[in-house]
C-alpha positions, 0 to 999 in steps of 0.5 A: 947537853941536858938529858931529856930523862934526868936533866943531867948536864952532859958534854956536847956530843955525848951519845948517852947520859953519863948519869942515867945512861939514856940515849942522847944521840937522837935528842938534838935532831929537830923533830917535825912539828906534829901540830901547827896552828897556822891561824895564829902565826899567820894572823896579820898584825891588824889582829893585834890592834896596833899599839899606841904610838907617840911621835916626836921630832928629831930635835926634841930634847932628850930630857923632854922626850924621856918625860914624854915617855913617862907621861904617856906610859910608853916604852918607845917614841917614834921619831919622825921628820915630817910624816916619815919615820927616821928613828926610834927611841926606846927606854933601852936607848935612854938607859944605855946611851943617855945615862950619865949625860947632861940631857939638856945638851942633847936632842933625841936624834943623838940617841935614837936608833936611826932607820929602824927595822919596820913592819908593814900592816900586811905582815904576819905575827910570824914575821914580827916574831922573827924580826924581834928575835933576830934583832933583839927588839921589843918594839917595832914600828908599823909603817904604811907604804910611804914610810909614815908610822901607823902603830907599834908592835910590842913583843908583849902584845904579840905573846899576849895574842898568841896566848889568848889564841891558844887558850 
């Protein structure tokens, strides 16, 4: 546990800092928020403006998909079977799952994340941040009531919006 006074790294559970003697007993008890800007975290996703999306079919070749990502300057592709979202393929999938494979032999469906976590247009920034943090996602598709994609929320967009709102 870091001492709030001198930043010395103490053993977890210590009541006082072994370096400066500061009281550590109450430092790990969460304090209530003194100030909460509900208008920022309560903003609906449409306040961000939906990120551009590139839609591909599940049978598209992985090499072609990666080239399309590069050409579109995007970090993710939404994989749709007809109008319905069935997966997401990200730059992380390309690096972790497709590295050292003969890409000409595989379709994007072989490496995509199937049935991805999604957001709805009426969801708030707080919900988006929670889903991103829990799932360790940098991109989450936004879908309509029929499961068709309407956009993508990127973590960078969320944090840019919050930083702009906070001034």
